[in-house]
BAFI-3210 file (N, C-alpha, C; in Angstrom, 3 decimals, decimal comma, padded with zeros to 6 digits):
// residues 209
n [1|2|3|4|5|6|7|8|9|10|11|12|13|14|15|16|17|18|19|20|21|22|23|24|25|26|27|28|29|30|31|32|33|34|35|36|37|38|39|40|41|42|43|44|45|46|47|48|49|50|51|52|53|54|55|56|57|58|59|60|61|62|63|64|65|66|67|68|69|70|71|72|73|74|75|76|77|78|79|80|81|82|83|84|85|86|87|88|89|90|91|92|93|94|95|96|97|98|99|100|101|102|103|104|105|106|107|108|109|110|111|112|113|114|115|116|117|118|119|120|121|122|123|124|125|126|127|128|129|130|131|132|133|134|135|136|137|138|139|140|141|142|143|144|145|146|147|148|149|150|151|152|153|154|155|156|157|158|159|160|161|162|163|164|165|166|167|168|169|170|171|172|173|174|175|176|177|178|179|180|181|182|183|184|185|186|187|188|189|190|191|192|193|194|195|196|197|198|199|200|201|202|203|204|205|206|207|208|209]
n.u [009,813|010,143|012,962|014,037|016,741|019,106|020,342|021,024|021,939|020,662|019,433|017,089|015,272|016,206|015,121|012,311|011,515|012,828|010,391|008,133|009,341|009,137|011,199|015,247|018,104|021,158|022,850|025,653|028,291|027,664|025,483|026,646|027,518|028,151|029,477|027,598|025,550|024,930|024,613|021,852|020,275|020,066|018,894|016,374|015,219|014,370|015,010|016,706|019,864|022,769|025,228|028,573|030,353|033,570|034,530|035,681|036,311|038,514|039,512|039,348|037,680|035,463|035,299|034,715|032,390|030,109|030,622|029,430|026,383|025,846|026,012|023,398|021,871|021,593|020,418|021,335|024,161|026,533|029,261|032,074|033,010|035,489|036,848|039,369|040,819|041,473|039,874|037,194|036,639|037,012|034,748|033,166|032,844|032,591|029,553|028,110|028,471|026,455|024,375|023,485|022,884|024,720|026,252|027,668|028,568|029,176|029,401|029,689|029,733|030,277|029,462|028,328|029,668|030,245|028,658|029,958|032,143|030,653|029,080|031,867|032,201|029,812|030,057|033,063|032,198|030,278|032,653|033,326|031,669|028,671|025,901|024,078|024,165|025,223|024,182|025,393|025,494|026,075|023,397|023,797|023,175|020,018|020,993|022,547|020,593|019,395|021,666|022,080|019,746|019,825|021,651|020,185|020,224|021,809|021,779|021,787|020,984|019,680|020,425|020,590|020,704|020,186|021,574|020,633|018,418|017,844|018,319|015,989|013,465|015,009|015,114|012,193|011,602|012,978|011,496|010,142|011,949|012,865|014,830|014,912|013,889|014,238|015,786|014,453|013,734|013,297|010,379|010,559|013,403|016,517|017,787|019,961|021,369|021,751|019,107|017,463|013,718|011,144|009,703|006,708|005,986|006,799|005,359|003,034|003,400|004,445|001,616|-000,063|000,975]
n.v [250,808|252,887|253,814|256,440|256,242|258,564|260,239|262,360|264,746|267,371|269,828|270,666|268,504|266,861|267,998|268,055|265,358|265,011|266,036|263,980|262,065|259,820|259,177|259,251|258,847|260,213|260,724|262,219|262,609|261,779|263,117|265,413|267,593|270,293|272,208|274,216|273,602|270,619|271,283|273,040|271,130|268,840|270,257|270,406|267,831|265,694|263,050|261,699|259,830|260,260|259,967|259,107|258,391|256,728|258,057|260,208|261,975|262,662|261,080|263,596|265,560|263,692|263,741|266,563|267,167|264,725|265,411|268,302|267,490|265,890|267,838|269,524|267,869|265,652|262,235|259,833|258,548|256,670|255,139|253,534|249,857|249,021|252,110|253,833|252,956|255,124|257,353|256,717|256,082|258,611|260,125|258,374|258,798|261,586|261,894|260,740|261,871|263,815|262,848|261,710|258,562|255,618|254,033|251,216|250,208|247,302|246,713|244,469|244,291|241,984|239,333|237,530|236,777|234,126|232,484|232,114|234,056|236,396|236,813|237,088|239,915|241,150|241,187|242,705|245,407|245,709|246,102|248,173|250,534|249,879|250,597|250,419|247,349|246,961|245,376|244,849|242,583|240,785|239,426|235,844|233,436|232,150|230,130|232,128|234,632|233,132|232,976|235,841|236,273|235,056|236,388|238,167|236,402|237,678|239,426|242,347|245,279|245,371|244,929|243,869|242,947|241,868|242,559|243,006|241,154|239,073|239,084|240,554|239,490|239,955|242,880|242,990|241,354|242,963|244,698|242,627|240,815|242,326|244,678|248,391|249,976|250,039|250,321|251,974|253,192|256,394|257,033|259,234|259,090|258,145|254,735|253,714|251,242|247,691|246,011|247,677|248,914|250,240|253,438|253,163|250,946|248,756|249,716|248,485|246,384|245,506|246,724|244,369|241,762]
n.w [091,736|088,550|087,115|084,930|082,561|081,415|078,826|077,630|075,054|074,599|076,797|077,129|076,585|078,712|080,672|080,371|080,132|082,862|084,528|083,850|085,264|087,774|089,081|087,721|086,170|085,746|083,224|083,031|081,763|079,082|078,722|078,494|080,610|082,140|085,330|085,798|084,542|085,242|088,270|087,737|086,641|088,865|090,560|089,531|090,671|092,767|093,099|091,727|090,752|089,883|087,546|085,993|084,189|083,365|080,705|078,182|079,995|082,396|086,032|087,678|086,719|086,858|089,338|090,403|088,949|089,994|092,500|092,483|091,617|093,848|095,743|095,048|095,500|094,905|094,895|094,267|093,913|092,310|091,236|089,545|089,986|089,290|089,652|090,172|094,320|096,177|094,855|094,864|097,549|099,131|097,199|097,862|100,897|100,848|099,686|101,765|103,748|103,492|102,923|100,733|098,906|098,165|095,186|094,328|091,404|088,842|085,364|082,616|079,253|077,803|078,630|080,998|084,584|086,076|089,329|091,532|090,960|090,961|093,359|094,505|093,333|094,493|097,728|097,113|096,283|098,841|100,766|099,820|100,384|099,180|099,204|097,635|096,028|092,424|089,742|085,988|083,301|080,152|079,044|077,692|077,907|079,519|082,193|082,771|083,617|085,566|087,046|088,119|088,855|091,190|093,088|094,330|096,661|098,746|101,447|101,266|099,917|096,567|092,758|089,911|086,819|083,368|080,544|076,940|074,528|075,767|078,465|079,557|081,218|083,505|084,202|084,042|086,463|088,388|090,170|091,448|092,668|094,619|094,331|094,375|092,307|088,949|085,712|083,084|079,844|078,551|076,438|074,108|074,199|073,647|074,076|077,307|077,340|076,002|075,305|077,386|078,126|076,974|078,993|078,594|077,946|079,922|082,159|080,993|081,190|084,064|085,060|083,983|085,439]
ca.u [009,955|011,148|014,337|014,319|017,928|018,574|021,727|020,410|022,538|019,358|018,932|015,479|015,178|016,779|013,869|011,454|012,059|012,182|008,735|007,422|010,160|008,969|013,037|016,345|019,683|021,550|024,346|026,483|029,495|027,236|024,706|027,716|026,457|029,384|029,213|026,753|024,383|024,967|023,566|020,630|019,819|019,940|017,718|015,014|014,133|014,581|015,226|018,049|020,820|024,224|026,461|029,682|031,039|034,619|034,510|036,016|036,179|039,166|038,704|038,975|036,215|033,949|034,985|034,615|031,154|029,465|030,217|028,760|025,636|025,603|025,725|022,537|020,580|021,362|019,596|022,021|025,356|027,143|030,735|032,052|033,591|037,385|037,622|040,815|040,201|041,029|038,332|036,017|036,399|036,556|033,540|031,548|032,431|031,890|028,710|027,095|028,466|025,461|022,709|023,444|023,209|026,306|025,833|028,834|028,306|029,687|029,486|030,128|029,000|030,052|029,405|027,739|030,589|030,010|027,713|030,938|032,613|029,265|029,529|032,989|031,844|029,076|031,358|034,067|031,330|030,113|033,604|033,580|030,923|027,985|024,472|023,193|025,162|024,290|025,208|024,618|025,882|025,565|022,709|023,927|021,831|018,686|021,670|023,283|020,037|019,157|023,449|021,937|018,817|020,675|022,595|018,990|019,630|022,501|021,514|022,318|020,274|020,670|019,904|020,963|020,032|020,512|021,558|020,563|017,314|017,152|018,084|014,903|013,170|015,809|014,163|010,746|011,645|013,734|010,946|009,285|013,243|013,682|015,603|014,487|013,758|014,835|015,914|014,079|014,261|012,007|009,136|010,826|014,775|017,331|018,298|021,508|021,792|021,259|018,014|016,681|012,954|010,608|008,625|005,707|006,511|007,863|004,420|002,288|003,918|003,763|-000,110|-000,815|001,210]
ca.v [252,490|253,007|254,735|256,288|256,749|259,810|260,444|263,268|266,379|268,458|270,103|271,052|267,191|266,107|268,894|267,470|263,896|264,728|266,403|262,590|261,019|259,631|259,111|258,549|258,958|261,100|260,327|263,351|262,814|261,555|264,589|266,597|268,281|271,322|272,408|274,830|273,008|269,347|271,700|273,092|269,536|268,092|270,987|269,972|266,807|265,210|261,146|261,458|259,125|261,014|258,914|260,269|257,478|257,575|258,322|261,582|262,675|262,516|261,589|265,021|266,203|263,155|263,921|267,519|266,698|264,410|266,646|269,329|266,429|265,392|269,121|270,322|267,232|263,686|261,512|258,282|258,675|255,762|254,811|251,951|248,962|249,148|252,913|253,809|253,301|256,768|257,868|255,609|256,740|260,052|260,244|257,488|259,333|263,150|261,331|259,765|263,103|264,699|261,731|260,979|257,322|254,867|252,640|250,482|249,818|246,326|246,602|243,718|244,212|240,876|238,139|237,342|235,985|233,074|232,810|232,618|235,700|237,451|236,725|238,168|241,484|241,631|241,418|243,737|246,164|245,771|246,617|249,230|251,067|250,140|251,060|249,640|246,485|246,769|244,742|244,929|241,709|240,323|237,686|235,316|231,947|231,135|230,274|233,685|235,283|232,642|233,967|237,119|236,231|234,513|237,552|238,957|236,600|238,255|240,422|243,601|245,965|244,236|245,431|242,802|243,538|241,475|243,006|242,183|240,796|237,499|239,421|241,681|239,413|240,498|244,398|242,906|241,007|243,336|244,917|241,299|240,196|242,850|246,086|249,247|250,171|248,776|251,245|252,027|254,560|257,015|256,617|259,605|259,116|256,381|253,745|253,834|250,201|246,998|245,376|248,012|248,587|252,164|252,891|252,549|249,015|248,262|249,815|247,786|244,907|245,148|245,885|242,726|241,127]
ca.w [091,425|087,232|086,571|083,444|082,023|080,725|078,405|076,327|074,879|074,821|078,319|077,241|076,289|079,548|081,864|079,669|080,350|084,095|084,392|083,638|085,551|089,561|089,282|087,072|086,322|084,957|082,657|083,179|080,644|077,929|078,045|077,969|081,394|083,122|086,971|085,858|084,170|086,527|088,917|087,088|086,204|089,997|091,557|089,366|091,005|094,175|093,639|090,639|090,231|089,635|087,387|085,160|083,366|082,311|078,914|077,716|080,729|083,751|086,848|088,234|085,642|087,404|090,470|090,361|088,841|090,779|093,761|092,187|091,620|095,288|096,391|094,303|095,475|094,055|096,158|094,665|093,087|090,943|091,261|088,948|090,900|088,935|090,154|091,785|095,308|096,418|094,192|095,456|098,948|098,878|096,696|099,088|102,243|100,502|099,257|102,820|104,374|102,323|102,870|099,549|099,153|097,212|094,182|093,405|089,805|088,127|083,999|081,881|077,912|077,271|079,109|082,775|084,944|087,504|090,197|092,298|090,284|091,084|094,680|095,184|093,432|095,731|098,388|097,575|096,337|100,195|101,031|099,168|101,327|098,684|099,744|096,916|094,618|091,070|088,105|084,827|082,456|078,758|079,111|076,652|077,954|080,412|083,102|083,086|083,760|086,930|088,154|088,164|090,166|092,495|093,885|095,679|097,777|099,469|102,376|100,846|098,695|095,314|091,678|088,932|085,459|082,380|078,970|075,370|074,677|076,962|079,828|079,679|082,039|084,826|083,965|084,286|087,932|089,131|091,399|092,689|093,436|095,368|094,172|094,874|090,911|087,994|084,264|081,849|079,197|078,237|075,639|073,214|074,185|073,282|075,623|077,841|077,303|075,219|076,609|078,281|077,664|077,241|080,263|078,857|078,024|081,637|082,810|080,820|081,855|085,352|085,172|083,764|086,139]
c.u [011,078|011,975|014,592|015,956|017,776|020,042|022,002|021,219|022,026|019,075|017,865|014,760|015,122|015,365|012,480|011,175|011,729|010,774|008,150|007,928|009,286|010,844|013,914|017,299|020,054|023,271|025,270|027,173|028,844|025,823|025,733|027,312|028,405|028,917|027,875|025,371|023,951|024,253|022,611|019,959|019,261|019,255|016,362|014,445|014,857|015,183|015,839|019,491|021,986|025,458|027,313|031,051|032,586|035,165|034,755|036,434|037,708|038,130|038,946|037,774|035,072|033,535|034,440|032,583|030,339|029,387|029,143|027,018|025,306|025,601|024,163|021,109|020,859|021,059|020,947|023,557|025,795|028,562|031,112|032,606|035,244|037,468|038,434|040,146|040,138|039,971|037,329|035,959|036,532|035,539|032,482|031,719|031,956|030,187|027,818|027,253|027,289|024,359|022,245|023,518|024,303|025,858|027,328|028,549|029,102|028,698|029,784|029,314|029,004|029,994|028,727|029,029|029,814|028,952|029,216|031,646|031,568|028,925|030,433|032,732|030,592|029,834|032,452|032,913|030,751|030,985|034,575|033,140|029,558|026,865|023,817|024,454|023,859|025,225|024,595|025,280|024,950|025,045|023,484|022,946|021,219|019,408|022,454|021,189|019,258|020,703|022,709|020,847|018,855|021,076|021,341|018,718|020,480|021,201|021,386|020,737|020,722|019,538|020,733|019,802|020,712|020,553|021,530|018,546|016,972|017,221|016,760|013,951|014,086|015,516|013,108|010,548|011,830|012,879|010,358|010,482|013,339|014,119|014,305|013,640|014,173|015,142|014,965|014,677|013,011|011,395|009,966|012,348|015,160|017,758|019,523|021,871|021,104|019,989|017,179|015,362|011,900|009,648|007,391|005,153|006,241|005,982|003,160|002,061|003,175|002,213|-000,768|-000,453|000,077]
c.v [251,997|254,050|254,891|256,824|257,661|260,149|261,451|264,084|267,203|268,591|270,534|269,350|266,528|267,039|268,389|266,250|263,908|265,448|265,146|261,910|260,857|258,944|258,706|259,375|259,740|260,843|261,722|263,597|262,342|262,607|265,495|267,857|269,331|271,366|272,681|274,038|271,186|270,062|272,659|272,240|269,251|268,886|270,580|269,068|266,208|263,801|260,917|260,939|260,123|260,072|259,621|259,112|257,991|257,629|259,709|262,282|262,315|262,142|262,512|265,406|264,871|263,442|265,222|267,849|266,235|264,407|267,562|268,647|266,597|267,090|269,835|269,222|265,376|262,871|259,831|259,019|257,122|255,700|253,308|251,668|249,148|250,448|252,632|254,492|254,830|257,816|257,761|256,023|257,959|259,792|259,414|258,160|260,830|262,796|261,443|261,277|264,142|264,341|261,377|259,284|256,408|253,918|252,260|249,552|248,690|246,104|245,327|243,307|243,127|239,458|238,602|236,678|235,191|233,137|233,275|233,778|236,681|237,411|237,425|239,657|241,977|241,708|242,404|244,854|246,947|246,247|248,075|250,550|251,512|250,013|250,173|248,685|247,038|246,472|244,596|244,072|241,684|239,175|236,942|233,529|231,685|231,107|231,827|234,583|234,360|233,127|235,111|237,244|235,853|235,361|238,435|237,726|236,262|239,635|241,737|244,220|245,224|245,127|245,184|242,779|242,526|242,227|242,324|241,831|239,917|237,790|240,580|241,078|239,351|242,413|244,052|242,595|241,445|243,652|243,934|240,990|240,807|244,200|246,672|249,899|249,585|250,209|250,613|253,046|255,583|257,305|257,655|259,782|257,568|255,473|253,722|252,329|248,909|246,176|246,185|248,930|250,394|251,950|252,351|251,187|248,366|248,626|249,014|246,761|244,671|245,455|244,854|241,162|240,306]
c.w [089,823|086,977|085,238|083,218|081,501|080,144|077,394|076,301|075,253|076,272|078,339|077,139|078,370|080,351|081,040|080,539|082,375|084,976|084,989|084,313|087,563|089,594|087,936|087,447|085,160|084,633|082,599|082,078|079,475|077,255|078,089|079,268|081,937|084,785|086,690|085,754|084,723|087,538|088,709|087,170|087,661|090,907|091,112|090,046|092,048|094,492|091,966|091,128|089,440|088,933|085,740|085,086|083,456|080,922|078,261|078,755|082,277|085,086|087,889|088,110|086,417|088,781|090,676|089,951|089,796|092,451|093,511|092,197|092,837|095,807|096,209|094,076|095,219|095,224|096,170|093,823|092,736|091,125|090,973|090,124|091,104|088,868|091,043|093,534|096,228|095,730|094,968|096,960|098,826|098,727|097,402|100,357|101,660|100,466|100,644|103,998|104,346|102,230|101,305|099,270|098,132|096,492|093,594|092,111|089,058|086,328|083,280|080,770|077,251|077,364|080,490|083,074|086,099|088,291|090,816|091,972|090,561|092,659|095,050|094,484|094,163|096,902|098,548|097,322|098,089|101,024|101,161|100,033|100,178|099,647|098,735|095,099|093,267|090,158|087,464|083,651|081,238|079,337|077,599|076,769|079,116|081,769|083,796|083,823|085,543|087,978|088,787|089,203|091,460|093,033|094,668|096,789|098,590|100,615|102,177|099,472|097,181|093,594|090,726|087,661|084,729|081,021|077,729|075,958|075,578|078,078|080,310|080,914|083,497|085,390|085,003|086,192|088,609|091,069|092,341|093,568|094,504|095,298|094,197|093,690|090,385|086,451|083,092|081,239|078,589|076,953|074,010|073,347|073,715|074,362|075,605|078,139|076,832|076,372|077,379|077,596|078,041|077,875|080,207|078,406|079,359|082,396|082,375|081,242|083,125|085,757|085,299|084,679|087,762]
res [x|x|x|x|x|x|x|x|x|x|x|x|x|x|x|x|x|x|x|x|x|x|x|x|x|x|x|x|x|x|x|x|x|x|x|x|x|x|x|x|x|x|x|x|x|x|x|x|x|x|x|x|x|x|x|x|x|x|x|x|x|x|x|x|x|x|x|x|x|x|x|x|x|x|x|x|x|x|x|x|x|x|x|x|x|x|x|x|x|x|x|x|x|x|x|x|x|x|x|x|x|x|x|x|x|x|x|x|x|x|x|x|x|x|x|x|x|x|x|x|x|x|x|x|x|x|x|x|x|x|x|x|x|x|x|x|x|x|x|x|x|x|x|x|x|x|x|x|x|x|x|x|x|x|x|x|x|x|x|x|x|x|x|x|x|x|x|x|x|x|x|x|x|x|x|x|x|x|x|x|x|x|x|x|x|x|x|x|x|x|x|x|x|x|x|x|x|x|x|x|x|x|x|x|x|x|x|x|x]
***
């Protein structure tokens, strides 16, 4: 499944993207959504990921906005692995009680950690309540791609993505390796991560595999 990552500040653009999306991630903080618009957006589609990164918002605001998204039908909620443990425990329990699946996500925009470190991240994510472990790291060498792909050997739902041009193979291959979805950008909106491909490009590649 292809998940369109949406971080647009124009509410009409968000709505237009959702009309065409099989699945989408809503970056609440980047979209500048408030409680009312968050509720409005998450009522529009039944297969959305609620994400609110700690950029310009407090933990209290993040908690409030993510709970609004969950209350209005979010299928998934993304919680950063570095989040305060009390924050994570409360939000994960709230989500699961509402039938919303929990993603624990790890991001490294500078490098890909060693396989040993990545394995520890997976273990920590599971301990924190992950129903899907997501890791996105900057790929510098082909060995980094191999390290990320090896994470699919864990017997847990996994999405391991390489950022940067060299990491593109992990985004295309994710569905083949067992990930439930992979992130793409809409054809008419900006990407939310380095190396993210347009949905039309990914569809074309997958149709030829």
